[in-house]
C-alpha positions, 0 to 999 in steps of 0.5 A: 072734240070727239066723235060718235059712231052711231051705228044705225038699226037696220032697216027692212030695205038693209035685208033686202040687200043682203038678201039679194048679196046671197044670190049673187054670191051663190051664183058666183059660186062662192064657198062661204056663201054656199055654207050659210045657204046649206046650214039653213037650207037643202037647196042642192041642185035647184034654183037659188033664189031671192026668196030662198035667199030671204029665208035664209036672212030670216034664220040667219036671224031667228026667226022661220020665215021672212014673212016674220021678220020684216013683219017684226022689224015694220013692227014700231019700237017701243021705248026704252024702259016701257013697260 
């Protein structure tokens, strides 16, 4: 019998959890998380908020902000091969 590895398409909840995890990692002074943030945001000395983490997640996925990223994720998926 064959086993298939099905990778689900991440939904908005997936990315929200990623943003929360990034917040916790930054609060714990995780150097990898801080490096991720510094790549996209100059945030030295300021409190790192969930909105900041969402912005970083959006930037890492090629969007200018969380609102545009969220709209893209929530938009209907087009059929394969549709023109």
